[in-house]
C-alpha distance (Angstrom), angle and dihedral (degrees) to the residues before:
residue distance angle dihedral
M1 . . .
F2 3.80 . .
R3 3.81 90.6 .
L4 3.81 90.6 51.1
R5 3.81 92.1 51.3
W6 3.84 90.0 49.4
I7 3.82 91.6 51.7
V8 3.82 91.8 47.7
S9 3.83 91.0 49.2
L10 3.80 91.8 50.0
F11 3.81 90.5 48.4
L12 3.81 90.9 52.9
L13 3.81 90.7 50.2
L14 3.80 95.5 51.8
P15 3.86 97.1 79.9
S16 3.80 92.2 52.6
I17 3.81 91.0 46.6
G18 3.78 92.3 50.0
L19 3.80 93.2 47.5
A20 3.81 97.0 46.8
A21 3.79 109.8 143.9
P22 3.81 117.8 -118.1
A23 3.77 116.9 -104.5
A24 3.78 115.6 -88.2
L25 3.80 116.2 -90.1
R26 3.81 107.7 -118.0
I27 3.79 117.0 -143.9
G28 3.79 108.2 -166.2
V29 3.80 112.9 -157.3
A30 3.80 118.9 -167.0
P31 3.84 111.4 -114.4
H32 3.80 98.8 -104.9
S33 3.82 87.9 143.9
S34 3.80 137.6 6.8
A35 3.79 118.9 -51.9
R36 3.80 90.4 -113.8
V37 3.81 92.9 54.5
I38 3.82 93.2 45.2
I39 3.81 93.8 50.4
E40 3.80 90.3 48.3
M41 3.83 92.7 47.3
Y42 3.80 93.9 53.2
Q43 3.81 98.8 42.9
P44 3.85 94.5 100.9
L45 3.81 90.7 53.0
R46 3.80 92.1 45.4
L47 3.80 93.0 52.3
Y48 3.80 93.0 46.1
L49 3.80 94.6 49.2
E50 3.80 91.8 47.7
L51 3.80 88.7 60.3
A52 3.81 94.6 40.6
L53 3.81 95.4 47.3
G54 3.78 98.9 33.4
Q55 3.80 93.9 -130.6
D56 3.78 140.2 90.2
V57 3.80 116.7 -82.0
E58 3.82 124.5 -157.0
I59 3.80 127.8 -161.6
V60 3.80 110.1 -147.7
T61 3.80 135.6 167.4
A62 3.81 138.5 177.4
P63 3.82 137.0 -115.5
D64 3.82 92.5 -103.1
F65 3.80 141.8 -9.7
T66 3.79 94.0 -92.7
E67 3.79 93.5 54.7
Y68 3.79 88.9 43.6
A69 3.81 89.7 57.1
R70 3.81 91.2 49.0
R71 3.80 92.2 51.5
A72 3.79 93.2 45.4
L73 3.80 92.3 49.6
A74 3.81 87.2 49.9
Q75 3.83 87.7 59.5
Q76 3.81 93.8 -114.0
Y77 3.82 93.9 139.6
D78 3.80 128.6 66.9
I79 3.80 90.8 -165.1
A80 3.81 120.3 20.2
V81 3.82 123.3 -159.2
T82 3.79 111.0 -168.3
T83 3.78 143.8 132.0
G84 3.78 121.3 -73.9
H85 3.80 99.4 -96.6
Q86 3.80 93.2 54.4
A87 3.81 89.5 41.3
R88 3.80 87.8 58.2
L89 3.81 90.3 48.1
L90 3.81 92.0 51.3
Q91 3.80 91.6 45.7
T92 3.81 94.9 53.0
D93 3.81 102.6 30.4
A94 3.81 103.7 33.0
R95 3.84 104.6 24.5
Y96 3.81 96.5 -117.1
L97 3.81 112.5 163.2
P98 3.84 118.2 -130.4
L99 3.82 113.3 -123.9
L100 3.82 109.2 174.6
T101 3.80 145.4 -52.5
Y102 3.81 138.5 -143.4
Q103 3.80 125.4 -75.9
A104 3.81 94.9 -131.9
D105 3.79 117.5 90.9
F106 3.78 115.0 -102.4
K107 3.79 112.2 -138.3
A108 3.79 134.8 167.7
L109 3.80 118.4 -132.4
A110 3.78 134.0 -155.1
L111 3.82 105.9 -146.7
T112 3.77 133.4 -172.1
A113 3.81 135.3 174.7
A114 3.80 110.5 -77.6
D115 3.81 91.5 -137.0
G116 3.81 95.1 43.2
D117 3.78 131.9 107.2
Y118 3.81 96.4 -113.6
R119 3.79 107.5 102.0
E120 3.81 102.0 147.6
P121 3.82 134.3 26.8
K122 3.82 91.9 -104.4
D123 3.81 89.2 61.6
L124 3.81 89.5 65.6
A125 3.81 95.6 69.2
G126 3.78 110.8 128.5
T127 3.80 95.8 10.0
A128 3.80 133.6 120.9
V129 3.80 114.2 -102.8
F130 3.81 125.9 -162.7
G131 3.80 129.9 -135.7
L132 3.80 134.1 163.1
S133 3.81 97.5 -118.9
A134 3.79 140.2 -37.4
S135 3.82 91.8 -89.1
S136 3.81 99.9 40.7
L137 3.81 112.8 120.5
V138 3.80 93.7 -133.7
T139 3.80 90.2 49.1
L140 3.80 92.9 49.6
W141 3.81 90.3 47.6
G142 3.82 88.8 48.9
Q143 3.79 92.3 52.7
H144 3.81 90.2 50.7
W145 3.80 89.6 48.7
L146 3.81 91.3 52.8
L147 3.82 90.2 50.3
R148 3.82 93.4 47.7
N149 3.78 89.3 52.5
S150 3.84 93.7 45.6
V151 3.80 92.9 -122.7
Q152 3.79 106.2 172.3
S153 3.81 135.6 -153.6
T154 3.80 100.2 7.8
T155 3.80 121.4 157.7
M156 3.81 115.2 -137.7
R157 3.80 116.3 -143.0
Y158 3.79 119.8 -171.2
I159 3.80 114.4 -139.8
S160 3.80 125.7 -166.9
A161 3.83 99.4 -128.9
S162 3.79 141.8 14.2
D163 3.81 94.3 -117.4
S164 3.82 88.3 56.6
V165 3.82 89.7 51.5
S166 3.80 90.0 54.4
Q167 3.81 92.5 50.4
L168 3.80 92.2 51.8
L169 3.80 90.4 51.0
L170 3.81 91.9 49.3
K171 3.81 88.5 52.2
H172 3.85 89.3 51.9
E173 3.81 91.9 -122.0
G174 3.80 91.6 138.0
G175 3.78 143.4 11.8
V176 3.80 105.0 -117.4
G177 3.79 140.0 2.1
F178 3.79 130.7 -159.5
M179 3.80 124.3 -139.3
S180 3.77 139.5 143.0
L181 3.79 123.2 -87.0
A182 3.82 89.4 -118.6
N183 3.81 92.9 54.8
Y184 3.81 90.7 45.8
Q185 3.80 90.1 52.4
N186 3.81 90.0 50.5
L187 3.80 93.3 56.8
A188 3.79 117.1 105.8
P189 3.85 111.7 -87.5
A190 3.80 92.1 -114.7
V191 3.79 90.8 53.2
R192 3.82 93.0 48.6
E193 3.80 90.0 50.4
G194 3.80 89.2 55.9
L195 3.81 92.0 56.1
R196 3.79 133.2 69.7
V197 3.80 126.7 -153.1
M198 3.80 107.1 -125.6
A199 3.82 95.0 177.7
E200 3.79 141.3 -10.8
S201 3.78 132.8 -157.2
L202 3.76 129.5 -122.6
P203 3.83 113.3 -97.0
M204 3.81 113.3 -71.9
A205 3.79 134.6 -178.1
G206 3.78 102.7 -73.9
R207 3.78 130.6 -167.0
V208 3.79 107.4 -14.1
Y209 3.80 126.1 -166.8
L210 3.82 113.8 -138.5
L211 3.79 131.8 -178.0
N212 3.79 122.2 -139.5
A213 3.81 108.8 -114.4
R214 3.80 91.2 -124.2
H215 3.81 85.7 74.3
S216 3.81 94.8 46.8
K217 3.81 91.9 123.9
K218 3.81 88.5 60.8
Y219 3.81 94.0 47.6
D220 3.82 96.9 107.3
F221 3.80 93.0 43.8
I222 3.82 94.4 49.0
L223 3.81 91.6 45.6
A224 3.81 89.9 50.5
S225 3.81 89.6 48.2
L226 3.80 91.6 53.4
R227 3.79 90.8 49.4
A228 3.80 90.8 48.4
F229 3.81 90.1 49.3
A230 3.81 88.6 54.3
E231 3.82 89.2 62.9
T232 3.81 94.7 56.0
A233 3.79 123.9 100.2
E234 3.82 90.3 -120.2
A235 3.80 92.1 55.1
K236 3.79 93.6 46.7
Q237 3.79 89.5 51.2
Y238 3.82 89.6 49.5
F239 3.82 92.7 49.0
A240 3.81 91.6 47.8
K241 3.81 95.1 46.0
H242 3.80 93.0 51.9
Q243 3.84 95.2 34.5
L244 3.81 92.7 -122.5
G245 3.81 98.7 136.7
G246 3.81 95.3 -144.5
Y247 3.79 134.9 -78.4
R248 3.81 127.7 -46.3
E249 3.79 138.2 175.5
L250 3.78 119.2 -96.2
E251 3.78 118.2 -107.1
P252 3.84 113.0 -113.8
R253 3.83 97.1 -107.0
E254 3.80 98.7 28.9
L255 3.79 95.4 105.0
I256 3.79 94.2 36.9
A257 3.81 87.3 61.7
M258 3.82 87.9 59.3
E259 3.82 93.5 61.0
P260 3.85 95.6 102.1
Y261 3.81 90.2 54.6
A262 3.83 90.9 43.1
N263 3.79 88.4 55.5
E264 3.79 90.2 54.5
V265 3.80 89.1 55.8
R266 3.81 88.7 52.2
L267 3.81 89.0 53.7
V268 3.81 91.9 49.2
L269 3.80 91.0 50.2
T270 3.81 91.4 47.9
K271 3.81 91.8 51.9
G272 3.79 89.6 50.1
K273 3.81 94.1 58.8
């Protein structure tokens, strides 16, 4: 009798085992803004991919760019969306496969309060400066910019989000802050008016979408799904709101040019061990 009950129980379990839903696809977005803003920004893409792929999709991020790199290298993301230097790192060190990027130029900005006393780089000597994290592309560019301009004795403070950087600058708690052009453009108009662009970078590889190599067989389908999403009204509204222009293919050497910055991320991660 016991054996019969065991067989009946197993038989009843078989349908649920056979129909088990696939694990959720995790899209890891680098923390260029607060988690709340990032999750809201990527909702249209999440909903579209859930329908296209027939499985749940999660939007996740990390506390800072350095931790994001650690998690991505540990294969925690199925799709990674991050700036070009970390995209290069994931391509070479963790076998992620580049998918596409945005049409809009990605630039780093050095910002200061419009009503402050800092008019030229030399005025920043001895001040606090704000970056997003030690391995953020805009922060690394900002540190290079300070060195090129021989700015001495600054104190780098890492801030969790670009909107927080802008508020600290408006309160005159530091001399300069570094953020991307896209994040600057997404600030409230009144906040942008209170800031002044002291310097901007040349265009660099911006936010790049990459696919974890464990999904390599789905590469063409996921790429086609992203391109199809770009044609929807929701995507066009998203591109227009954030001034991204749409998706485009990466140029052949675009990520290779990011290798020096990728190496700096490696050094940051090594120091953190």
